[in-house]
Backbone of each chain as ProteinMPNN parsed JSONL, in Angstrom:
{"seq_chain_A": "MEDQITRITSRLVVPFIQVYGIYIILHGHLSPGGSFSGGAIFGASLVLVALSFNLEAGSKQIPHNAASVLESGGALGYLITGLVAIALGGYYLSNKAAGFPMGEAGSLFSAGAIFIITLFVGIKVASTIATLFYYIIEGEK", "coords_chain_A": {"N_chain_A": [[0.855, -1.198, 0.0], [1.094, 1.82, -1.178], [1.194, 5.162, -0.563], [1.182, 8.392, -1.717], [0.635, 10.847, -0.404], [0.68, 10.194, 2.32], [3.333, 9.315, 2.582], [4.903, 11.606, 1.901], [3.997, 13.461, 3.788], [4.702, 12.202, 6.214], [7.427, 12.097, 5.869], [8.036, 14.782, 6.071], [7.199, 15.315, 8.678], [8.296, 13.546, 10.544], [11.073, 14.16, 11.413], [10.613, 16.419, 13.048], [8.955, 15.365, 15.039], [10.749, 13.598, 16.214], [12.752, 15.33, 17.191], [11.191, 16.737, 18.999], [10.539, 14.696, 20.796], [13.097, 14.09, 21.84], [13.642, 16.537, 22.999], [11.693, 16.592, 25.025], [12.546, 14.433, 26.577], [15.059, 15.368, 27.462], [14.406, 17.679, 28.878], [13.082, 16.763, 31.087], [13.218, 17.226, 33.86], [12.628, 19.839, 34.14], [10.325, 20.763, 32.833], [6.854, 19.851, 32.099], [6.373, 16.358, 31.389], [8.831, 13.918, 30.471], [10.976, 11.065, 30.876], [9.392, 8.816, 30.12], [7.246, 9.92, 28.613], [8.627, 11.301, 26.562], [10.102, 9.203, 25.44], [8.014, 7.608, 24.518], [6.942, 9.258, 22.54], [9.109, 9.425, 20.773], [9.422, 6.709, 20.076], [6.954, 6.32, 18.816], [7.363, 7.845, 16.551], [9.283, 6.297, 15.228], [7.737, 4.038, 14.671], [5.919, 5.214, 12.977], [7.443, 5.766, 10.675], [7.975, 3.128, 9.786], [5.397, 2.415, 9.187], [4.401, 4.188, 7.221], [6.223, 4.12, 5.1], [7.834, 1.372, 4.416], [8.539, -1.859, 5.861], [11.266, -2.266, 5.589], [12.419, 0.286, 5.383], [11.764, 1.201, 7.926], [13.229, -0.603, 9.464], [15.715, 0.227, 8.725], [15.915, 2.628, 10.041], [16.053, 1.896, 12.77], [17.84, -0.818, 13.441], [17.145, -4.327, 14.184], [18.886, -5.686, 15.909], [20.26, -3.534, 17.055], [18.107, -2.329, 18.348], [17.455, -4.208, 20.332], [19.818, -4.233, 21.771], [19.89, -1.566, 22.664], [17.623, -1.585, 24.224], [18.202, -3.386, 26.335], [20.483, -2.083, 27.206], [19.518, 0.368, 28.143], [18.095, -0.318, 30.502], [20.24, -1.417, 31.873], [21.946, 0.78, 32.122], [20.446, 2.418, 33.819], [20.539, 0.825, 36.131], [23.31, 0.822, 36.615], [23.781, 3.52, 37.082], [22.454, 3.79, 39.506], [24.07, 2.101, 41.042], [26.506, 3.409, 40.939], [25.966, 5.575, 42.531], [25.945, 4.295, 45.014], [28.631, 3.544, 45.114], [29.802, 6.021, 45.313], [29.157, 6.705, 47.835], [26.531, 7.048, 48.771], [23.003, 6.237, 49.203], [21.253, 3.642, 47.275], [20.586, 4.911, 44.077], [20.663, 7.476, 45.084], [20.985, 11.03, 44.962], [21.956, 13.939, 45.368], [23.161, 13.428, 47.759], [25.056, 11.551, 47.147], [26.906, 12.978, 45.836], [26.663, 13.863, 43.199], [27.097, 16.39, 40.752], [25.209, 19.319, 41.134], [24.646, 21.738, 39.806], [23.328, 24.836, 38.392], [20.151, 25.933, 39.462], [17.332, 25.499, 37.39], [18.652, 25.555, 34.971], [19.749, 23.487, 32.147], [21.508, 21.379, 32.898], [20.947, 20.575, 35.756], [20.169, 18.773, 37.663], [21.71, 16.665, 38.466], [21.974, 13.246, 38.861], [19.455, 12.656, 37.908], [19.156, 13.575, 35.327], [20.8, 11.791, 33.843], [19.561, 9.321, 34.388], [17.005, 9.772, 33.327], [17.643, 10.001, 30.621], [18.501, 7.355, 30.033], [16.172, 5.857, 30.585], [14.44, 6.948, 28.72], [15.643, 6.12, 26.289], [15.261, 3.368, 26.579], [12.437, 3.098, 26.616], [11.705, 4.092, 24.071], [12.999, 2.276, 22.298], [11.76, -0.051, 23.117], [9.086, 0.285, 22.304], [9.366, 0.377, 19.501], [10.445, -2.197, 19.054], [8.369, -3.848, 19.957], [6.349, -3.28, 18.101], [7.559, -4.241, 15.703], [7.814, -6.952, 16.295], [5.149, -7.782, 16.485], [4.218, -7.235, 13.901], [5.898, -8.742, 12.199], [5.64, -11.297, 13.144], [6.291, -14.543, 14.64], [9.48, -15.754, 14.171]], "CA_chain_A": [[0.0, 0.0, 0.0], [1.962, 2.991, -1.308], [0.382, 6.367, -0.638], [2.069, 9.54, -1.881], [0.374, 11.883, 0.597], [1.162, 9.714, 3.614], [4.797, 9.26, 2.618], [5.51, 12.946, 1.928], [3.674, 14.083, 5.066], [5.49, 11.633, 7.308], [8.826, 12.498, 5.673], [8.182, 16.132, 6.604], [6.816, 15.467, 10.084], [9.042, 12.667, 11.453], [12.182, 14.805, 12.126], [10.126, 17.301, 14.109], [8.48, 14.52, 16.141], [11.901, 13.045, 16.934], [13.376, 16.404, 17.962], [10.3, 17.03, 20.122], [10.709, 13.632, 21.786], [14.381, 14.273, 22.526], [13.491, 17.735, 23.843], [10.923, 16.251, 26.233], [13.383, 13.584, 27.424], [16.145, 16.131, 28.081], [13.875, 18.681, 29.797], [12.141, 16.102, 31.976], [13.249, 17.735, 35.221], [12.308, 21.265, 34.145], [8.994, 21.052, 32.299], [6.042, 18.635, 32.073], [6.909, 15.305, 30.537], [9.961, 13.225, 31.071], [11.551, 9.964, 30.119], [8.394, 7.935, 29.505], [6.511, 10.636, 27.565], [9.507, 11.555, 25.424], [10.406, 7.93, 24.8], [6.832, 7.16, 23.783], [6.814, 10.074, 21.327], [10.185, 9.021, 19.864], [9.088, 5.39, 19.553], [5.845, 6.446, 17.878], [7.889, 8.327, 15.263], [9.913, 5.152, 14.553], [6.655, 3.206, 14.142], [5.313, 5.955, 11.855], [8.275, 5.533, 9.493], [7.738, 1.768, 9.31], [4.015, 2.285, 8.72], [4.106, 4.974, 6.027], [7.058, 3.628, 3.995], [7.657, -0.076, 4.516], [9.263, -2.386, 7.018], [12.718, -2.143, 5.395], [12.797, 1.65, 5.758], [11.702, 1.292, 9.381], [14.351, -1.344, 10.047], [16.928, 1.002, 8.507], [15.966, 3.642, 11.096], [16.612, 1.263, 13.974], [17.927, -2.261, 13.183], [16.603, -5.116, 15.29], [19.937, -5.946, 16.904], [20.493, -2.292, 17.78], [16.978, -2.087, 19.237], [17.52, -5.053, 21.527], [20.952, -3.772, 22.578], [19.5, -0.321, 23.327], [16.616, -1.888, 25.24], [18.89, -3.918, 27.516], [21.427, -1.089, 27.684], [18.822, 1.38, 28.926], [17.872, -0.844, 31.848], [21.541, -1.593, 32.523], [22.452, 2.105, 32.49], [19.705, 2.825, 35.018], [21.087, 0.054, 37.253], [24.683, 1.241, 36.895], [23.71, 4.841, 37.712], [22.125, 3.567, 40.899], [25.199, 1.498, 41.76], [27.544, 4.441, 41.059], [25.621, 6.352, 43.717], [26.435, 3.541, 46.185], [30.092, 3.606, 45.124], [30.213, 7.361, 45.723], [28.933, 6.879, 49.254], [25.15, 7.338, 49.157], [22.124, 5.094, 49.047], [20.988, 3.298, 45.872], [19.917, 5.961, 43.308], [20.647, 8.78, 45.738], [21.415, 12.011, 43.97], [22.854, 14.963, 45.88], [23.905, 12.858, 48.878], [26.184, 10.793, 46.628], [27.901, 13.898, 45.311], [26.514, 14.254, 41.8], [27.079, 17.853, 40.662], [23.828, 19.768, 40.995], [24.514, 22.806, 38.819], [22.472, 25.972, 38.732], [18.753, 25.559, 39.36], [16.632, 26.068, 36.257], [19.362, 25.312, 33.719], [19.534, 22.125, 31.651], [22.262, 20.433, 33.724], [20.699, 21.097, 37.094], [19.542, 17.791, 38.539], [22.612, 15.57, 38.794], [21.77, 11.918, 38.283], [18.13, 12.572, 37.274], [19.372, 13.776, 33.883], [21.338, 10.553, 33.262], [18.539, 8.275, 34.501], [15.959, 10.095, 32.367], [18.15, 9.661, 29.288], [18.504, 5.907, 29.848], [14.794, 5.347, 30.534], [13.888, 7.356, 27.437], [16.17, 5.203, 25.268], [14.637, 2.057, 26.737], [11.026, 3.133, 26.223], [11.606, 4.257, 22.617], [13.355, 1.046, 21.594], [10.762, -1.084, 23.427], [7.894, 0.469, 21.468], [9.711, -0.047, 18.146], [10.597, -3.654, 19.04], [7.028, -4.435, 20.121], [5.654, -3.165, 16.811], [8.164, -5.134, 14.722], [7.524, -8.359, 16.625], [3.764, -8.115, 16.161], [4.024, -7.212, 12.45], [6.622, -9.811, 11.495], [5.285, -12.596, 13.68], [7.389, -15.302, 15.225], [10.353, -16.36, 13.164]], "C_chain_A": [[0.882, 1.235, 0.0], [1.081, 4.222, -1.485], [1.302, 7.584, -0.635], [1.903, 10.55, -0.746], [0.931, 11.459, 1.948], [2.675, 9.757, 3.684], [5.405, 10.645, 2.744], [5.235, 13.62, 3.259], [4.535, 13.53, 6.189], [6.959, 11.989, 7.135], [9.056, 13.899, 6.219], [8.075, 16.172, 8.113], [7.747, 14.716, 11.028], [10.24, 13.355, 12.125], [11.724, 15.704, 13.256], [9.626, 16.489, 15.297], [9.675, 14.012, 16.943], [12.597, 14.111, 17.763], [12.527, 16.742, 19.177], [10.422, 15.965, 21.219], [11.998, 13.782, 22.557], [14.316, 15.483, 23.458], [12.762, 17.39, 25.137], [11.749, 15.373, 27.158], [14.409, 14.441, 28.171], [15.63, 17.15, 29.084], [12.919, 18.072, 30.812], [12.097, 16.676, 33.376], [12.886, 19.203, 35.294], [10.867, 21.546, 33.765], [8.173, 19.772, 32.338], [6.581, 17.614, 31.08], [8.09, 14.669, 31.223], [10.359, 12.047, 30.225], [10.478, 9.155, 29.409], [7.659, 8.652, 28.383], [7.384, 10.837, 26.334], [9.859, 10.281, 24.688], [9.231, 7.405, 23.997], [6.679, 7.94, 22.488], [7.873, 9.656, 20.31], [9.892, 7.648, 19.242], [7.941, 5.433, 18.566], [6.329, 6.97, 16.535], [8.583, 7.201, 14.506], [8.857, 4.244, 13.929], [6.021, 3.88, 12.935], [6.116, 5.782, 10.576], [7.996, 4.153, 8.911], [6.357, 1.635, 8.694], [3.801, 2.999, 7.399], [4.992, 4.572, 4.852], [6.875, 2.116, 3.901], [8.548, -0.565, 5.652], [10.768, -2.219, 6.861], [13.196, -0.748, 5.797], [12.777, 1.822, 7.266], [12.863, 0.569, 10.035], [15.662, -0.612, 9.815], [17.066, 2.086, 9.566], [16.552, 3.066, 12.372], [16.645, -0.246, 13.726], [17.538, -3.059, 14.422], [17.653, -5.37, 16.368], [20.187, -4.708, 17.745], [19.365, -2.017, 18.755], [17.073, -2.93, 20.491], [18.688, -4.648, 22.409], [20.586, -2.51, 23.346], [18.523, -0.597, 24.461], [17.278, -2.403, 26.511], [19.825, -2.867, 28.096], [20.777, 0.014, 28.486], [18.595, 0.928, 30.352], [19.184, -0.969, 32.608], [22.121, -0.251, 32.968], [21.772, 2.657, 33.725], [20.303, 2.163, 36.254], [22.462, 0.578, 37.642], [24.696, 2.625, 37.544], [23.367, 4.728, 39.195], [23.303, 3.019, 41.682], [26.348, 2.489, 41.922], [27.27, 5.31, 42.27], [26.073, 5.64, 44.984], [27.943, 3.66, 46.28], [30.583, 4.969, 45.582], [29.848, 7.646, 47.174], [27.535, 7.264, 49.649], [24.326, 6.08, 49.162], [21.973, 4.779, 47.569], [20.15, 4.396, 45.234], [19.854, 7.291, 44.044], [21.406, 9.772, 44.872], [22.415, 13.01, 44.54], [23.722, 14.394, 46.998], [25.127, 12.098, 48.392], [27.222, 11.695, 45.97], [27.819, 14.148, 43.826], [26.447, 15.775, 41.731], [25.677, 18.366, 40.361], [23.673, 20.865, 39.957], [23.577, 23.899, 39.285], [21.017, 25.603, 38.503], [18.094, 26.257, 38.186], [17.353, 25.883, 34.943], [19.213, 23.844, 33.329], [20.244, 21.098, 32.52], [22.112, 20.852, 35.186], [20.144, 20.045, 38.026], [20.427, 16.585, 38.797], [22.252, 14.291, 38.076], [20.431, 11.79, 37.578], [18.253, 12.686, 35.761], [19.829, 12.479, 33.217], [20.269, 9.465, 33.259], [17.437, 8.497, 33.481], [16.373, 9.724, 30.954], [18.061, 8.164, 29.049], [17.089, 5.361, 29.735], [14.133, 5.738, 29.22], [14.343, 6.459, 26.315], [15.456, 3.865, 25.353], [13.199, 2.063, 26.26], [10.883, 3.225, 24.709], [11.913, 2.956, 21.895], [12.363, -0.068, 21.904], [9.544, -0.955, 22.534], [8.176, 0.021, 20.04], [9.799, -1.573, 18.057], [9.257, -4.359, 19.115], [6.285, -4.421, 18.798], [6.224, -4.15, 15.793], [7.818, -6.587, 15.011], [6.099, -8.711, 16.263], [3.578, -8.183, 14.655], [4.663, -8.434, 11.792], [6.244, -11.202, 11.987], [6.503, -13.312, 14.223], [8.188, -15.976, 14.133], [11.404, -17.206, 13.866]], "O_chain_A": [[1.366, 1.657, 1.05], [0.314, 4.311, -2.444], [2.085, 7.794, 0.292], [2.885, 11.047, -0.195], [1.572, 12.25, 2.641], [3.249, 10.172, 4.69], [6.296, 10.869, 3.563], [6.115, 14.278, 3.814], [5.041, 14.285, 7.02], [7.673, 12.168, 8.122], [10.121, 14.191, 6.764], [8.763, 16.955, 8.769], [7.981, 15.15, 12.156], [10.425, 13.16, 13.326], [12.363, 15.757, 14.307], [9.846, 16.877, 16.445], [9.646, 13.988, 18.174], [12.992, 13.854, 18.9], [13.057, 17.004, 20.257], [10.411, 16.281, 22.409], [12.018, 13.626, 23.778], [14.861, 15.46, 24.561], [13.155, 17.835, 26.215], [11.682, 15.523, 28.378], [14.607, 14.264, 29.373], [16.328, 17.467, 30.047], [12.049, 18.762, 31.343], [11.054, 16.627, 34.027], [12.835, 19.771, 36.385], [10.247, 22.46, 34.308], [8.728, 18.701, 32.585], [7.169, 17.971, 30.059], [8.314, 14.864, 32.418], [10.12, 12.017, 29.018], [10.623, 8.835, 28.229], [7.459, 8.077, 27.313], [6.956, 10.583, 25.208], [9.913, 10.263, 23.458], [9.413, 6.827, 22.926], [6.33, 7.37, 21.455], [7.579, 9.542, 19.121], [10.086, 7.446, 18.044], [7.932, 4.685, 17.588], [5.788, 6.6, 15.493], [8.494, 7.138, 13.28], [9.032, 3.74, 12.819], [5.63, 3.21, 11.979], [5.535, 5.661, 9.497], [7.803, 4.009, 7.704], [6.159, 0.835, 7.78], [3.095, 2.484, 6.532], [4.557, 4.674, 3.705], [5.873, 1.639, 3.367], [9.221, 0.223, 6.316], [11.482, -2.05, 7.849], [14.225, -0.597, 6.455], [13.639, 2.492, 7.835], [13.423, 1.04, 11.025], [16.615, -0.778, 10.578], [18.179, 2.438, 9.956], [17.437, 3.663, 12.986], [15.603, -0.899, 13.79], [17.587, -2.56, 15.546], [17.374, -5.288, 17.564], [20.313, -4.784, 18.967], [19.604, -1.532, 19.861], [16.809, -2.444, 21.591], [18.594, -4.7, 23.635], [20.917, -2.377, 24.525], [18.566, 0.045, 25.511], [16.978, -1.944, 27.613], [19.96, -2.753, 29.315], [21.389, 0.552, 29.409], [18.858, 1.668, 31.3], [19.26, -0.68, 33.802], [22.711, -0.145, 34.044], [22.408, 3.281, 34.574], [20.546, 2.808, 37.274], [22.76, 0.759, 38.822], [25.5, 2.891, 38.437], [23.904, 5.456, 40.031], [23.529, 3.401, 42.831], [27.083, 2.435, 42.908], [28.194, 5.737, 42.962], [26.531, 6.284, 45.928], [28.491, 3.852, 47.366], [31.657, 5.074, 46.173], [30.186, 8.708, 47.698], [27.335, 7.765, 50.756], [24.868, 4.975, 49.13], [22.47, 5.507, 46.71], [19.116, 4.78, 45.78], [19.066, 8.159, 43.667], [22.336, 9.413, 44.149], [23.603, 12.937, 44.226], [24.867, 14.809, 47.178], [26.123, 11.996, 49.108], [28.296, 11.231, 45.588], [28.796, 14.599, 43.228], [25.799, 16.394, 42.575], [25.03, 17.891, 39.428], [22.645, 20.915, 39.282], [23.097, 23.892, 40.418], [20.678, 25.025, 37.471], [18.268, 27.461, 37.996], [16.74, 26.034, 33.886], [18.633, 23.051, 34.07], [19.667, 20.061, 32.85], [23.034, 21.412, 35.779], [19.678, 20.395, 39.109], [19.944, 15.571, 39.302], [22.223, 14.24, 36.846], [20.268, 10.912, 36.732], [17.561, 11.998, 35.01], [19.319, 12.105, 32.161], [20.087, 8.769, 32.261], [16.976, 7.552, 32.84], [15.572, 9.2, 30.179], [17.602, 7.732, 27.992], [16.819, 4.505, 28.893], [13.356, 4.964, 28.66], [13.538, 6.066, 25.47], [15.086, 3.288, 24.331], [12.773, 1.135, 25.572], [10.053, 2.535, 24.117], [11.184, 2.565, 20.984], [12.135, -0.94, 21.066], [9.017, -1.958, 22.053], [7.34, -0.638, 19.422], [9.295, -2.173, 17.108], [9.03, -5.35, 18.421], [5.668, -5.413, 18.41], [5.466, -4.822, 15.094], [7.561, -7.365, 14.093], [5.842, -9.815, 15.783], [2.877, -9.064, 14.157], [4.055, -9.081, 10.938], [6.509, -12.188, 11.301], [7.603, -12.76, 14.262], [7.642, -16.678, 13.281], [12.25, -17.812, 13.207]]}, "seq_chain_B": "MIEILNILLLLFLIVCAVGVAYIRDLLSAVILFSSFGLIMAIIWQQLSAPDVAMVEAALGTGVVSLLLIAAISKTRRTE", "coords_chain_B": {"N_chain_B": [[-17.6, 29.31, 29.737], [-15.493, 27.526, 29.268], [-16.473, 25.441, 30.691], [-18.527, 24.453, 29.15], [-17.096, 23.366, 27.021], [-15.733, 21.346, 28.409], [-17.862, 19.732, 29.252], [-18.889, 18.928, 26.798], [-16.683, 17.462, 25.851], [-16.615, 15.377, 27.73], [-19.074, 14.193, 27.16], [-18.622, 13.278, 24.521], [-16.619, 11.482, 25.141], [-18.005, 9.538, 26.637], [-19.778, 8.629, 24.69], [-17.981, 7.544, 22.826], [-16.814, 5.486, 24.387], [-19.004, 3.817, 24.952], [-19.683, 3.172, 22.365], [-17.43, 1.715, 21.482], [-17.794, -0.565, 22.989], [-20.153, -1.586, 21.91], [-20.011, -1.828, 19.129], [-19.798, -3.906, 16.166], [-17.942, -4.328, 14.152], [-14.505, -4.81, 14.175], [-12.388, -3.181, 13.309], [-13.568, -0.641, 13.101], [-14.109, -0.365, 15.781], [-11.532, -0.106, 16.813], [-10.774, 2.335, 15.673], [-12.64, 4.03, 16.866], [-11.739, 3.699, 19.452], [-9.245, 4.918, 19.357], [-10.032, 7.547, 18.94], [-11.286, 7.924, 21.342], [-8.995, 7.908, 22.97], [-7.779, 10.271, 22.08], [-9.63, 12.28, 22.872], [-9.509, 11.805, 25.57], [-6.897, 12.603, 26.063], [-7.081, 15.387, 25.72], [-8.77, 15.905, 27.839], [-7.174, 15.176, 30.026], [-5.322, 17.231, 29.807], [-7.019, 19.385, 30.426], [-7.451, 18.768, 33.056], [-5.165, 19.637, 34.254], [-2.874, 17.999, 33.927], [-0.426, 17.801, 32.167], [1.721, 16.103, 31.446], [0.717, 13.506, 31.6], [-1.156, 13.8, 29.626], [0.477, 14.021, 27.373], [1.593, 11.418, 27.257], [-0.72, 9.954, 26.88], [-1.593, 10.911, 24.399], [0.464, 10.049, 22.728], [0.763, 7.265, 23.237], [-1.881, 6.132, 23.803], [-3.396, 7.041, 21.642], [-1.755, 6.728, 19.36], [0.198, 4.42, 19.367], [-1.085, 2.238, 20.608], [-3.438, 1.884, 19.118], [-2.27, 1.289, 16.668], [-1.004, -1.16, 17.275], [-3.257, -2.689, 17.827], [-4.516, -2.656, 15.337], [-2.604, -4.044, 13.874], [-2.854, -6.515, 15.136], [-5.452, -7.151, 14.328], [-5.065, -7.401, 11.588], [-3.687, -9.755, 11.583], [-5.572, -11.568, 12.381], [-9.126, -12.109, 12.354], [-11.584, -9.757, 11.0], [-14.162, -9.333, 11.86], [-16.268, -9.93, 14.722]], "CA_chain_B": [[-17.303, 28.875, 28.365], [-14.652, 26.341, 29.295], [-17.267, 24.335, 31.223], [-19.272, 23.861, 28.023], [-16.134, 22.516, 26.309], [-15.464, 20.145, 29.21], [-19.037, 18.858, 29.238], [-18.938, 18.323, 25.465], [-15.629, 16.441, 25.773], [-17.017, 14.208, 28.51], [-20.141, 13.515, 26.427], [-17.985, 12.535, 23.432], [-15.884, 10.367, 25.751], [-18.958, 8.478, 26.987], [-20.292, 8.066, 23.44], [-16.935, 6.688, 22.265], [-16.62, 4.3, 25.212], [-20.139, 2.909, 24.749], [-19.604, 2.689, 20.989], [-16.407, 0.663, 21.409], [-18.316, -1.807, 23.555], [-21.31, -2.134, 21.209], [-19.853, -1.96, 17.678], [-19.454, -5.284, 15.823], [-16.743, -4.329, 13.305], [-13.38, -4.567, 15.089], [-11.58, -2.054, 12.836], [-14.265, 0.56, 13.546], [-13.937, -0.273, 17.229], [-10.188, 0.413, 17.075], [-10.751, 3.762, 15.332], [-13.364, 4.703, 17.945], [-10.902, 3.675, 20.657], [-8.195, 5.924, 19.24], [-10.637, 8.855, 19.181], [-11.43, 7.962, 22.805], [-7.71, 8.315, 23.539], [-7.533, 11.682, 21.758], [-10.462, 13.098, 23.755], [-8.98, 11.625, 26.924], [-5.692, 13.427, 26.188], [-7.489, 16.785, 25.945], [-9.334, 16.003, 29.193], [-6.037, 15.211, 30.961], [-4.786, 18.59, 29.757], [-7.939, 20.25, 31.168], [-7.306, 18.441, 34.478], [-3.836, 20.115, 34.655], [-1.877, 16.931, 33.955], [0.062, 17.797, 30.776], [2.603, 14.975, 31.129], [-0.149, 12.36, 31.31], [-1.78, 14.069, 28.331], [1.456, 13.674, 26.338], [1.677, 9.967, 27.151], [-1.985, 9.452, 26.323], [-1.652, 11.244, 22.974], [1.429, 9.244, 21.976], [0.511, 5.826, 23.394], [-3.272, 5.744, 23.701], [-3.923, 7.314, 20.314], [-0.914, 6.251, 18.273], [0.833, 3.105, 19.365], [-2.004, 1.156, 20.973], [-4.323, 1.601, 17.991], [-1.465, 0.602, 15.656], [-0.813, -2.553, 17.669], [-4.528, -3.396, 17.678], [-4.75, -2.868, 13.901], [-1.714, -5.137, 13.487], [-3.455, -7.76, 15.611], [-6.609, -7.461, 13.477], [-4.584, -7.881, 10.287], [-3.237, -11.136, 11.742], [-6.721, -12.438, 12.675], [-10.315, -11.755, 11.592], [-12.004, -8.384, 11.211], [-15.436, -9.282, 12.574], [-16.292, -10.731, 15.941]], "C_chain_B": [[-16.516, 27.573, 28.376], [-15.416, 25.149, 29.866], [-18.038, 23.646, 30.108], [-18.365, 22.916, 27.243], [-15.889, 21.22, 27.07], [-16.64, 19.179, 29.165], [-19.168, 18.17, 27.883], [-17.907, 17.208, 25.332], [-16.036, 15.19, 26.533], [-18.134, 13.444, 27.808], [-19.571, 12.679, 25.28], [-17.261, 11.312, 23.976], [-16.825, 9.202, 26.049], [-19.486, 7.812, 25.724], [-19.267, 7.117, 22.829], [-16.792, 5.403, 23.063], [-17.751, 3.304, 24.999], [-20.101, 2.327, 23.34], [-18.585, 1.586, 20.818], [-16.967, -0.649, 21.925], [-19.368, -2.434, 22.658], [-21.049, -2.47, 19.755], [-19.357, -3.371, 17.347], [-18.156, -5.35, 15.019], [-15.526, -3.94, 14.148], [-12.529, -3.394, 14.643], [-12.236, -0.729, 13.232], [-14.118, 0.746, 15.043], [-12.578, 0.305, 17.573], [-10.125, 1.906, 16.778], [-11.495, 4.567, 16.391], [-12.512, 4.765, 19.209], [-9.793, 4.715, 20.572], [-8.773, 7.329, 19.397], [-10.96, 9.033, 20.655], [-10.133, 8.441, 23.458], [-7.409, 9.778, 23.281], [-8.329, 12.608, 22.679], [-9.946, 13.016, 25.183], [-7.724, 12.47, 27.128], [-6.061, 14.885, 26.448], [-8.054, 16.941, 27.348], [-8.227, 15.992, 30.235], [-5.429, 16.599, 30.992], [-5.679, 19.547, 30.543], [-7.843, 19.997, 32.661], [-5.925, 18.811, 34.999], [-2.845, 18.98, 34.829], [-1.255, 16.819, 32.576], [0.984, 16.633, 30.455], [1.801, 13.713, 30.84], [-0.819, 12.541, 29.949], [-0.83, 13.712, 27.197], [1.544, 12.173, 26.138], [0.428, 9.406, 26.497], [-2.062, 9.724, 24.825], [-0.71, 10.354, 22.175], [1.081, 7.764, 22.036], [-0.938, 5.471, 23.105], [-3.849, 5.963, 22.323], [-3.093, 6.662, 19.226], [-0.577, 4.783, 18.362], [-0.166, 1.992, 19.644], [-2.937, 0.828, 19.814], [-3.56, 0.909, 16.863], [-1.293, -0.868, 15.995], [-2.108, -3.338, 17.505], [-4.84, -3.65, 16.208], [-3.852, -3.989, 13.39], [-2.277, -6.476, 13.93], [-4.652, -8.151, 14.763], [-6.149, -8.003, 12.141], [-4.048, -9.299, 10.374], [-4.407, -12.09, 11.935], [-7.909, -11.997, 11.827], [-10.77, -10.345, 11.939], [-13.311, -8.293, 11.99], [-15.368, -10.182, 13.798], [-16.747, -12.139, 15.659]], "O_chain_B": [[-16.805, 26.645, 27.621], [-15.083, 23.998, 29.587], [-18.191, 22.424, 30.104], [-18.774, 21.824, 26.849], [-15.841, 20.139, 26.482], [-16.456, 17.966, 29.054], [-19.51, 16.99, 27.807], [-18.196, 16.146, 24.78], [-15.834, 14.073, 26.056], [-18.165, 12.214, 27.838], [-19.968, 11.531, 25.078], [-17.279, 10.243, 23.365], [-16.513, 8.045, 25.767], [-19.63, 6.59, 25.674], [-19.614, 6.029, 22.37], [-16.661, 4.329, 22.475], [-17.513, 2.102, 24.878], [-20.433, 1.161, 23.127], [-18.831, 0.621, 20.095], [-16.67, -1.715, 21.387], [-19.494, -3.658, 22.617], [-21.759, -3.294, 19.178], [-18.605, -3.97, 18.116], [-17.368, -6.284, 15.168], [-15.509, -2.874, 14.762], [-11.993, -2.672, 15.483], [-11.548, 0.202, 13.65], [-14.014, 1.873, 15.527], [-12.455, 1.105, 18.5], [-9.506, 2.665, 17.525], [-11.055, 5.65, 16.778], [-12.551, 5.75, 19.946], [-9.432, 5.326, 21.578], [-8.1, 8.216, 19.923], [-10.918, 10.15, 21.173], [-10.153, 9.265, 24.373], [-6.854, 10.462, 24.14], [-7.797, 13.588, 23.202], [-9.939, 14.006, 25.915], [-7.496, 12.995, 28.218], [-5.445, 15.548, 27.283], [-7.855, 17.974, 27.987], [-8.313, 16.713, 31.229], [-5.061, 17.1, 32.055], [-5.177, 20.422, 31.248], [-8.118, 20.894, 33.46], [-5.536, 18.354, 36.074], [-2.056, 18.988, 35.773], [-1.515, 15.846, 31.868], [1.038, 16.203, 29.302], [2.151, 12.939, 29.948], [-1.026, 11.577, 29.213], [-1.254, 13.167, 26.178], [1.567, 11.692, 25.005], [0.5, 8.499, 25.667], [-2.535, 8.882, 24.062], [-1.043, 9.944, 21.063], [1.098, 7.079, 21.014], [-1.211, 4.614, 22.265], [-4.688, 5.187, 21.864], [-3.64, 6.104, 18.275], [-1.012, 3.987, 17.531], [-0.122, 0.935, 19.015], [-3.208, -0.342, 19.541], [-4.111, 0.05, 16.175], [-1.416, -1.729, 15.124], [-2.087, -4.5, 17.099], [-5.359, -4.708, 15.853], [-4.279, -4.797, 12.566], [-2.194, -7.462, 13.197], [-4.864, -9.334, 14.497], [-6.742, -8.939, 11.606], [-3.958, -9.986, 9.356], [-4.272, -13.288, 11.686], [-7.722, -11.555, 10.693], [-10.423, -9.795, 12.985], [-13.554, -7.312, 12.694], [-14.524, -11.073, 13.892], [-16.827, -12.957, 16.575]]}, "name": "protein", "num_of_chains": 2, "seq": "MEDQITRITSRLVVPFIQVYGIYIILHGHLSPGGSFSGGAIFGASLVLVALSFNLEAGSKQIPHNAASVLESGGALGYLITGLVAIALGGYYLSNKAAGFPMGEAGSLFSAGAIFIITLFVGIKVASTIATLFYYIIEGEKMIEILNILLLLFLIVCAVGVAYIRDLLSAVILFSSFGLIMAIIWQQLSAPDVAMVEAALGTGVVSLLLIAAISKTRRTE"}
């Protein structure tokens, strides 16, 4: 099913959706939204590419191996960030007590470990949504 | 003025929810469900929960309806 209008519209819109998703992930501690919302928006843009072009174009955006590595790596990064806090002398996932630099309030780098954790969770959510869609479409192989 | 909008949104929400339960064609049910998610996103925004509204607009309207359509394409369209 090749549709000219759908393809051209999604080609125009997808970069803006992805930038918006990354913006929401990065500004999670300053404005509404955060890792899950931004990751969901980013993953929906990956699904939109696969839907409006074809599965090969979608797989070119994020290959299956890369998606599974990113999915596991997001969870692992979250875990490691929590363990680094223990190594620095705080509780698990503690932020200021473990000595993460806090920065100036209101700026982008102003929440220490929250920024890193948000990034990892966003990566995990986006790749999970893409992987889920591919598995349902392609079936079990 | 804004109360009229809220009441209209809630009425549409109820109509969509009842329609999803009663309609026989599954593809129409999925489309009604995605419009339910869209109205729900605007209602979350009216309830001062913009982050939930973002998740609802991306997941409830986009991804969930896509996954349901994919499931329908693997099985039958009617109940």
